[in-house]
BAFI-3210 file (N, C-alpha, C; in Angstrom, 3 decimals, decimal comma, padded with zeros to 6 digits):
// residues 219
n [1|2|3|4|5|6|7|8|9|10|11|12|13|14|15|16|17|18|19|20|21|22|23|24|25|26|27|28|29|30|31|32|33|34|35|36|37|38|39|40|41|42|43|44|45|46|47|48|49|50|51|52|53|54|55|56|57|58|59|60|61|62|63|64|65|66|67|68|69|70|71|72|73|74|75|76|77|78|79|80|81|82|83|84|85|86|87|88|89|90|91|92|93|94|95|96|97|98|99|100|101|102|103|104|105|106|107|108|109|110|111|112|113|114|115|116|117|118|119|120|121|122|123|124|125|126|127|128|129|130|131|132|133|134|135|136|137|138|139|140|141|142|143|144|145|146|147|148|149|150|151|152|153|154|155|156|157|158|159|160|161|162|163|164|165|166|167|168|169|170|171|172|173|174|175|176|177|178|179|180|181|182|183|184|185|186|187|188|189|190|191|192|193|194|195|196|197|198|199|200|201|202|203|204|205|206|207|208|209|210|211|212|213|214|215|216|217|218|219]
n.u [002,543|000,565|002,071|002,685|000,154|-000,520|001,451|000,771|-001,700|-000,905|000,649|-001,348|-002,989|-001,254|-000,920|-003,578|-003,878|-002,048|-003,177|-005,552|-004,677|-003,354|-005,509|-007,000|-005,256|-005,064|-007,734|-007,983|-006,204|-007,414|-009,748|-008,615|-007,289|-009,403|-010,756|-008,794|-008,565|-011,140|-011,106|-008,980|-009,990|-012,120|-010,737|-009,285|-011,282|-012,236|-009,916|-009,589|-011,851|-011,455|-009,213|-010,089|-010,856|-008,644|-005,155|-003,560|-002,898|-003,534|-003,730|-001,365|-000,851|001,994|002,223|004,416|006,066|003,774|001,483|-000,657|-003,172|-003,301|-003,357|-005,821|-007,563|-007,513|-008,503|-010,772|-010,209|-007,979|-009,160|-010,860|-008,980|-008,290|-006,781|-006,423|-005,254|-003,129|000,188|002,090|004,815|007,593|006,297|007,360|008,891|010,878|014,249|015,814|013,418|012,421|014,338|015,679|016,635|015,333|013,724|010,880|010,267|012,754|014,364|013,443|014,585|015,242|013,071|013,654|015,496|014,677|013,838|012,806|010,985|008,136|004,873|004,882|004,120|002,309|004,245|006,572|006,892|006,665|004,545|002,285|000,034|-000,634|-003,328|-004,280|-003,418|-004,993|-007,480|-007,197|-007,007|-009,558|-011,229|-010,311|-011,032|-013,785|-014,097|-013,211|-010,471|-007,213|-004,627|-001,212|001,497|004,747|007,638|010,713|012,787|015,272|017,420|018,284|018,376|021,453|024,103|024,803|027,466|028,906|030,710|028,971|029,163|028,795|028,440|028,099|028,566|027,674|024,970|022,166|021,446|018,876|017,373|014,897|015,306|015,181|016,225|018,814|019,910|021,252|023,900|023,357|021,204|022,077|024,072|027,257|030,033|032,625|031,718|030,644|027,808|027,534|027,040|027,983|028,135|026,112|026,022|027,401|025,596|023,354|024,292|025,860|026,624|024,919|025,632|024,258|023,505|023,131|020,305|020,050|018,455|018,119|017,791|015,510|014,089|014,194|012,850]
n.v [006,519|007,933|008,911|006,615|005,842|008,036|007,825|005,361|006,038|007,907|006,347|004,581|006,382|007,222|004,808|004,379|006,579|005,955|003,686|004,787|006,645|004,924|003,325|005,326|006,173|003,879|003,511|005,860|005,424|003,333|004,552|006,591|005,142|003,891|006,070|007,089|004,944|004,998|007,535|007,234|005,247|006,566|008,601|007,063|006,014|008,354|009,256|007,243|007,599|010,226|009,778|008,828|010,977|012,543|012,162|012,472|011,003|008,493|004,890|003,228|000,719|-000,612|-001,734|-003,444|-004,117|-005,179|-005,660|-003,359|-004,404|-006,552|-005,249|-003,941|-006,102|-006,939|-004,950|-004,964|-006,743|-005,422|-003,076|-004,202|-005,015|-002,772|-000,816|002,416|003,532|002,864|002,097|002,186|000,523|002,187|003,960|004,460|003,685|000,760|-000,374|-002,667|-004,073|-005,590|-007,433|-010,733|-011,991|-010,884|-010,886|-010,691|-010,953|-011,363|-009,280|-006,838|-004,444|-003,127|-001,594|000,703|001,892|003,756|004,447|006,710|009,828|009,553|007,998|004,539|002,446|-000,625|-002,247|-001,663|-001,991|-004,057|-003,569|-002,795|-001,090|002,442|002,653|000,593|001,499|003,769|002,488|001,184|003,395|004,545|002,478|002,295|004,783|004,714|003,035|004,569|004,569|005,839|006,358|006,158|006,944|005,754|007,423|007,913|010,465|011,561|010,325|008,346|005,280|003,362|002,610|-000,701|-001,440|000,588|002,576|003,692|006,326|010,021|010,719|011,170|008,800|006,960|007,002|005,145|003,598|002,992|004,845|007,445|009,235|012,051|012,837|012,107|013,828|016,103|017,290|019,019|018,189|016,595|015,865|016,311|015,167|014,164|013,417|011,550|010,500|011,535|011,157|012,970|015,380|017,841|019,031|017,119|015,023|015,952|016,478|014,485|011,051|007,988|005,618|005,583|007,603|010,981|013,085|016,484|018,223|020,912|021,958|023,589|022,206|019,510|019,849]
n.w [066,155|064,851|062,747|061,334|060,477|058,894|056,943|055,752|054,671|052,745|051,070|050,114|048,804|046,738|045,348|044,436|042,752|040,770|039,657|038,697|036,820|035,033|034,118|032,841|030,875|029,324|028,451|027,026|024,988|023,583|022,654|021,100|019,084|017,850|016,802|015,101|013,287|012,180|010,964|009,211|007,527|006,407|005,043|003,257|001,574|000,534|-000,797|-002,690|-004,242|-005,156|-006,740|-009,101|-010,543|-010,602|-011,095|-008,958|-005,813|-006,571|-006,656|-008,202|-010,612|-011,881|-014,951|-015,992|-018,919|-019,995|-022,704|-024,417|-024,978|-023,238|-020,759|-021,010|-021,149|-018,579|-016,956|-015,305|-013,261|-012,240|-011,298|-009,373|-007,582|-006,325|-007,513|-009,059|-011,199|-014,046|-015,189|-018,100|-019,860|-021,647|-024,410|-026,891|-030,128|-030,153|-029,678|-031,967|-032,567|-034,671|-035,130|-035,555|-033,261|-031,203|-028,049|-026,292|-023,475|-022,334|-023,204|-022,283|-021,643|-023,932|-024,544|-023,252|-024,764|-026,933|-030,430|-031,417|-030,943|-030,323|-030,393|-030,757|-033,615|-034,468|-035,591|-034,401|-031,707|-028,797|-027,181|-028,541|-030,865|-031,587|-031,897|-030,351|-027,875|-027,596|-027,469|-025,040|-023,325|-023,663|-022,730|-020,056|-019,140|-019,078|-016,906|-014,853|-014,445|-014,478|-016,967|-017,118|-019,142|-019,840|-020,856|-022,618|-022,455|-022,422|-023,705|-026,657|-028,547|-028,478|-030,800|-031,686|-032,029|-030,942|-028,470|-026,732|-026,076|-026,016|-029,007|-032,563|-033,839|-032,129|-032,241|-032,929|-035,987|-036,600|-035,516|-035,930|-038,909|-038,903|-036,456|-036,643|-038,313|-037,541|-035,528|-033,514|-032,148|-030,182|-027,320|-027,819|-026,634|-024,296|-021,846|-019,046|-017,253|-013,869|-010,515|-008,677|-009,867|-011,048|-013,577|-015,188|-014,919|-016,209|-018,766|-019,652|-020,821|-020,351|-021,329|-023,581|-026,400|-025,652|-025,646|-026,657|-024,629|-024,343|-026,774|-029,017|-030,997|-030,172|-027,734]
ca.u [001,450|-000,099|002,966|002,505|-001,166|-000,402|002,322|-000,035|-002,777|-000,233|000,984|-002,585|-003,417|-000,377|-001,267|-004,848|-003,702|-001,383|-004,186|-006,492|-003,954|-003,113|-006,772|-007,396|-004,375|-005,450|-008,956|-007,772|-005,502|-008,399|-010,613|-007,871|-006,994|-010,681|-010,990|-007,807|-008,985|-012,351|-010,678|-008,121|-010,885|-012,874|-009,831|-008,923|-012,438|-012,227|-008,741|-009,886|-012,867|-010,837|-008,226|-010,723|-010,972|-007,266|-004,120|-002,983|-003,371|-003,974|-003,034|-000,944|-000,301|002,935|002,077|005,709|006,198|002,448|000,936|-001,892|-004,360|-003,298|-003,791|-007,220|-008,239|-007,424|-008,879|-011,800|-009,443|-007,179|-010,042|-011,315|-007,853|-008,175|-005,952|-007,165|-004,454|-002,146|001,301|002,647|006,225|007,767|005,397|008,039|009,397|011,966|015,483|015,910|012,133|012,226|015,504|015,353|017,053|014,558|012,946|010,141|010,380|014,128|015,041|012,565|015,434|015,256|012,047|014,265|016,401|013,775|014,443|012,065|010,284|006,738|004,185|005,190|002,995|002,320|005,429|007,790|006,964|005,976|003,399|001,112|-000,031|-001,286|-004,754|-004,507|-003,257|-006,242|-008,532|-006,941|-007,377|-011,041|-011,853|-009,958|-011,789|-015,150|-014,058|-012,661|-009,056|-006,291|-003,555|000,037|002,427|006,146|008,413|012,139|012,956|016,647|018,314|017,686|019,148|022,869|024,455|025,289|028,920|029,581|031,108|027,913|029,529|028,045|029,045|027,175|028,791|026,969|023,541|021,706|020,961|017,412|016,639|014,249|016,296|015,182|017,044|020,187|020,277|022,011|024,583|022,841|020,149|022,703|025,216|028,437|031,118|033,200|031,291|029,822|026,950|028,217|026,134|028,562|028,105|024,830|026,319|027,708|024,449|022,386|024,930|026,693|026,103|024,748|025,846|023,400|023,695|022,284|019,627|020,245|017,116|018,089|017,462|014,094|013,445|014,043|011,767]
ca.v [005,788|008,823|009,026|005,361|005,893|009,053|007,245|004,328|006,667|008,518|005,262|004,116|007,455|007,124|003,577|004,583|007,557|005,271|002,838|005,644|007,201|003,830|003,000|006,457|006,150|002,721|003,797|006,912|004,816|002,579|005,516|007,282|004,199|003,712|007,288|007,109|003,917|005,487|008,675|006,697|004,551|007,603|009,285|006,141|005,973|009,659|009,306|006,286|008,241|011,385|009,329|008,560|012,275|013,114|011,127|012,633|010,146|007,215|003,634|002,925|-000,546|-000,540|-002,925|-003,550|-005,014|-005,674|-005,060|-002,524|-005,265|-007,362|-004,367|-003,695|-007,328|-007,157|-003,774|-005,232|-007,352|-004,318|-002,219|-004,968|-005,142|-001,484|000,165|003,463|003,952|001,905|002,737|001,373|000,693|003,242|003,818|004,781|002,539|000,197|-000,855|-004,016|-004,767|-006,504|-008,350|-012,145|-012,390|-010,105|-011,673|-009,683|-011,086|-011,358|-008,082|-005,720|-003,218|-002,405|-000,546|001,932|002,429|004,032|004,940|007,917|010,589|009,425|006,713|003,519|001,703|-002,035|-002,930|-001,076|-002,170|-005,216|-003,200|-002,639|000,105|003,637|002,352|-000,248|002,396|004,579|001,583|001,000|004,654|004,685|001,450|002,680|006,007|004,260|002,380|005,464|004,277|006,654|005,686|006,896|006,297|005,963|007,883|008,145|011,765|012,111|009,708|007,401|004,028|003,349|001,688|-001,939|-001,520|001,798|002,557|004,283|007,707|011,056|011,030|010,789|007,399|006,137|007,081|003,916|003,857|002,725|006,058|008,225|010,025|013,485|013,076|011,786|014,796|017,220|017,057|019,985|017,507|015,677|016,367|015,707|015,414|012,927|013,418|010,465|010,946|011,405|011,590|014,069|016,602|018,142|019,305|015,846|014,194|016,444|016,666|013,320|009,830|006,819|004,456|005,814|008,994|011,876|014,141|017,861|018,693|022,392|022,346|023,853|021,106|018,392|020,128]
ca.w [065,617|063,884|061,596|060,580|059,788|057,816|055,887|055,113|053,858|051,587|050,171|049,502|047,836|045,555|044,556|043,767|041,697|039,651|039,007|037,989|035,631|034,094|033,523|032,012|029,705|028,560|027,828|026,031|023,817|022,820|022,003|020,089|017,951|017,095|016,064|013,987|012,331|011,506|010,144|008,115|006,653|005,693|004,126|002,166|000,674|-000,177|-001,719|-003,803|-005,079|-005,813|-007,687|-010,383|-011,197|-010,652|-010,886|-007,606|-004,770|-007,184|-006,420|-009,540|-010,929|-012,969|-015,790|-016,589|-020,087|-020,466|-023,910|-024,179|-025,031|-022,023|-019,687|-021,237|-020,815|-017,136|-016,288|-014,258|-012,150|-011,761|-010,497|-008,237|-006,645|-005,643|-008,256|-009,743|-012,338|-014,553|-015,887|-019,162|-020,187|-022,618|-025,523|-028,092|-030,897|-029,327|-030,444|-032,482|-032,461|-035,772|-035,267|-035,332|-031,968|-030,218|-027,169|-025,534|-021,990|-021,955|-023,608|-021,891|-021,482|-025,190|-024,533|-022,656|-025,765|-028,047|-031,702|-031,895|-029,957|-030,758|-030,016|-031,752|-034,236|-034,106|-036,173|-033,779|-030,241|-028,238|-026,435|-029,403|-031,715|-031,011|-031,866|-029,135|-026,720|-027,495|-027,011|-023,548|-022,638|-023,738|-021,780|-018,714|-018,742|-018,779|-015,597|-013,833|-014,229|-015,194|-017,655|-017,157|-020,086|-019,618|-022,000|-022,419|-023,115|-022,221|-024,637|-027,564|-028,611|-028,855|-031,844|-031,073|-032,136|-030,447|-027,063|-025,975|-025,687|-026,651|-030,315|-033,576|-034,217|-031,140|-032,517|-033,596|-037,349|-036,693|-034,937|-036,975|-039,629|-038,567|-035,255|-037,009|-039,328|-036,995|-034,272|-032,493|-031,394|-029,276|-026,520|-028,400|-025,695|-023,673|-020,457|-018,602|-016,144|-012,663|-009,432|-007,885|-010,681|-011,667|-014,983|-015,820|-014,888|-017,209|-020,091|-019,984|-021,338|-019,454|-022,162|-024,734|-026,850|-024,851|-026,362|-026,186|-024,235|-024,404|-028,148|-029,189|-031,831|-029,239|-026,820]
c.u [000,724|000,739|002,802|001,197|-001,155|000,388|001,550|-001,058|-002,117|000,128|-000,190|-003,102|-002,565|-000,638|-002,559|-004,694|-002,995|-002,330|-005,119|-005,871|-003,759|-004,395|-007,167|-006,593|-004,767|-006,680|-008,812|-007,116|-006,439|-009,265|-009,909|-007,617|-008,254|-010,984|-010,066|-008,175|-010,172|-011,965|-009,894|-009,004|-011,615|-012,021|-009,458|-010,051|-012,473|-011,122|-009,005|-010,874|-012,229|-009,900|-008,805|-010,916|-009,601|-006,264|-003,451|-003,636|-003,828|-003,141|-002,636|-000,315|000,675|002,852|003,350|005,739|004,872|002,111|-000,320|-003,116|-004,449|-003,805|-005,319|-008,061|-008,403|-007,929|-009,853|-011,095|-008,543|-007,946|-010,502|-010,226|-007,586|-007,294|-006,851|-006,400|-003,494|-001,046|001,850|004,162|006,359|006,998|006,060|008,542|010,703|013,094|015,368|014,542|011,973|013,307|015,080|015,647|016,310|013,679|012,213|010,379|011,822|014,917|014,139|013,320|015,517|014,148|012,549|015,374|015,486|014,498|013,699|011,402|008,838|006,160|004,458|003,947|003,243|003,538|006,702|007,899|006,193|004,678|002,103|001,122|-000,688|-002,810|-005,138|-004,308|-004,452|-007,385|-008,419|-007,383|-008,883|-011,712|-011,543|-010,752|-013,225|-015,228|-013,485|-011,212|-008,190|-005,144|-002,311|000,955|003,847|006,762|009,874|012,477|014,349|017,658|017,580|018,651|020,585|023,064|025,094|026,779|029,676|030,014|030,081|028,142|028,622|028,739|028,015|027,347|028,070|025,442|023,128|021,093|019,496|016,614|016,062|015,250|016,348|016,040|018,508|020,716|021,165|022,635|024,089|021,733|020,729|023,769|026,452|029,595|031,636|032,822|030,414|029,053|027,594|027,331|026,692|028,586|026,775|025,009|026,572|026,463|023,438|022,973|025,670|025,938|025,938|024,903|025,066|023,549|022,601|021,651|019,917|018,892|017,013|017,766|015,951|013,411|013,255|012,907|010,427]
c.v [006,602|008,921|007,782|005,391|006,889|008,521|006,195|004,953|007,290|007,470|004,764|005,102|007,368|005,957|003,791|005,548|006,882|004,400|003,633|006,207|006,122|003,429|004,061|006,429|005,001|002,937|004,835|006,375|004,063|003,500|006,193|006,380|003,931|004,902|007,404|006,189|004,400|006,629|008,141|006,015|005,508|008,299|008,381|006,094|007,215|009,716|008,394|006,908|009,386|010,939|009,061|009,865|012,958|012,018|011,245|011,705|008,766|006,039|003,109|001,530|-000,346|-001,837|-003,122|-004,596|-005,678|-004,967|-004,261|-003,416|-006,149|-006,548|-004,168|-004,922|-007,528|-005,962|-004,045|-005,823|-006,279|-003,447|-002,915|-005,086|-003,833|-000,476|001,174|004,042|002,843|002,670|001,739|001,421|001,748|002,966|004,123|003,530|002,056|-000,405|-002,303|-004,779|-005,821|-007,509|-009,772|-012,618|-011,657|-011,051|-010,709|-009,776|-010,962|-010,101|-006,835|-004,417|-002,442|-001,394|000,742|002,443|002,708|004,548|006,146|008,560|010,678|008,110|005,727|002,954|000,191|-002,781|-002,459|-001,357|-003,440|-004,824|-003,067|-001,338|001,296|003,409|001,525|000,564|003,236|003,737|001,338|002,236|004,806|003,731|001,826|003,834|005,635|003,624|003,312|005,192|005,160|005,833|006,629|006,181|006,691|006,448|008,039|009,370|012,324|011,549|008,794|006,186|004,196|002,355|000,468|-002,046|-000,337|001,629|003,238|005,679|008,694|011,477|010,603|009,284|006,448|006,120|005,918|004,324|003,669|003,900|006,870|009,209|011,470|013,800|012,751|012,841|015,905|016,915|017,961|019,341|016,670|016,405|015,618|016,130|014,097|012,780|012,177|010,949|010,589|011,953|012,752|015,399|016,808|018,317|017,963|014,992|014,640|016,486|015,421|012,083|008,779|005,524|004,547|007,278|009,866|012,940|015,500|018,455|020,204|022,877|022,469|022,773|019,855|018,617|020,049]
c.w [064,522|062,598|060,679|059,773|058,624|056,645|055,047|054,202|052,602|050,577|049,435|048,447|046,539|044,690|043,791|042,598|040,494|038,908|038,140|036,727|034,643|033,382|032,523|030,716|028,766|027,762|026,752|024,781|022,962|022,029|020,849|018,818|017,113|016,241|014,854|012,877|011,517|010,531|008,954|007,070|005,769|004,649|002,945|001,144|-000,158|-001,235|-002,915|-004,773|-005,884|-006,946|-009,059|-011,197|-011,377|-010,408|-009,522|-006,589|-005,325|-006,623|-007,820|-009,668|-012,071|-013,772|-016,652|-017,673|-020,528|-021,790|-023,555|-024,096|-023,749|-020,804|-019,806|-020,821|-019,289|-016,297|-015,122|-013,007|-011,456|-010,821|-009,245|-007,177|-005,963|-006,347|-008,983|-010,888|-012,732|-015,215|-016,907|-019,127|-021,254|-023,934|-026,885|-028,857|-030,217|-030,256|-030,794|-032,459|-033,496|-035,939|-034,884|-033,939|-030,838|-029,372|-026,224|-024,009|-021,502|-022,238|-023,389|-021,915|-022,807|-025,338|-023,969|-023,557|-027,003|-029,293|-032,243|-030,718|-030,372|-030,274|-031,108|-032,414|-033,985|-034,623|-035,461|-032,255|-029,840|-027,564|-027,233|-030,172|-030,982|-030,977|-030,706|-027,899|-026,518|-027,021|-025,488|-022,830|-022,585|-022,720|-020,362|-018,253|-018,385|-017,359|-014,534|-013,545|-015,091|-015,838|-017,677|-018,160|-019,769|-020,921|-021,615|-023,156|-022,997|-023,223|-025,641|-027,634|-029,060|-030,025|-031,202|-031,055|-031,583|-028,985|-026,171|-025,526|-026,353|-027,927|-031,376|-034,017|-033,236|-031,382|-033,378|-034,963|-037,511|-036,100|-036,113|-037,560|-039,289|-037,378|-035,532|-037,989|-038,855|-035,667|-033,175|-031,708|-030,305|-028,419|-027,056|-027,490|-025,146|-022,237|-020,181|-017,363|-014,849|-011,551|-008,646|-008,620|-011,325|-013,226|-015,703|-015,923|-015,960|-018,616|-020,529|-020,430|-020,209|-020,209|-023,420|-025,111|-026,191|-025,729|-025,804|-025,870|-024,169|-025,789|-028,377|-030,013|-030,996|-028,280|-027,474]
res [m|k|k|r|i|t|s|a|i|l|v|l|c|m|l|m|s|c|i|a|v|g|a|f|t|s|n|a|a|v|v|d|s|e|e|v|a|a|t|t|s|s|e|s|v|s|a|s|t|d|a|q|d|s|i|q|g|s|a|v|l|h|c|f|n|w|s|y|s|t|i|e|k|n|l|q|d|i|k|d|a|g|y|t|a|v|q|t|s|p|v|q|p|s|k|d|y|s|a|s|y|t|d|q|s|g|q|w|w|k|l|y|q|p|t|g|i|r|i|a|n|s|s|e|s|w|l|g|s|s|t|e|l|k|s|l|c|d|a|a|e|e|m|g|i|k|v|v|v|d|i|v|a|n|h|l|a|a|d|n|d|s|d|g|s|n|s|m|s|s|v|n|l|s|i|d|s|q|w|r|s|s|s|s|y|w|h|i|n|s|i|w|a|d|d|s|s|r|y|n|m|t|q|g|s|i|g|m|p|d|l|n|t|g|n|s|e|i|q]
***
């Protein structure tokens, strides 16, 4: 009889301890999640504020293929949406900009085949002029929004009739003449970029003539 009573008491104690542990765990989880939520909220506010002084930690809106004036007109909406920085498409002069068959929305990829290593003027890019870019930067700064500009620094535009290899014949004739004046500005070889080789990736062609980034003039 005593054994049965003792066994019953032990079982009861075990059940009570399970209930107590379960309740404690549940309550702890609620408290922890609330603390984490509060901490995360605080950190988010801090990060958002810091991003206005530094690009690090910014929420960046990639304004893909937007003109500078379009970005500037929408800065308030961009800020209201929680973004603290904007990124432009490549700011350099673009291939075939003045050609009759150029289509801004359909041929966005030509922005990634620049014809110079400089900021384009209004007659060389769909994005706008350097003056419009400066206007965007000034307006964005007043609103605490950073501006990141995309550049293409590894290659320039290929000639439409070339095979896209690393050769002077592949260098587009619309590229600024100073960069067409010397073969030392380019990687002249038969190498194609290859993910399995670091050398090939840095020295080879991706279908456009590769700039010799080891050359001091190019740098």
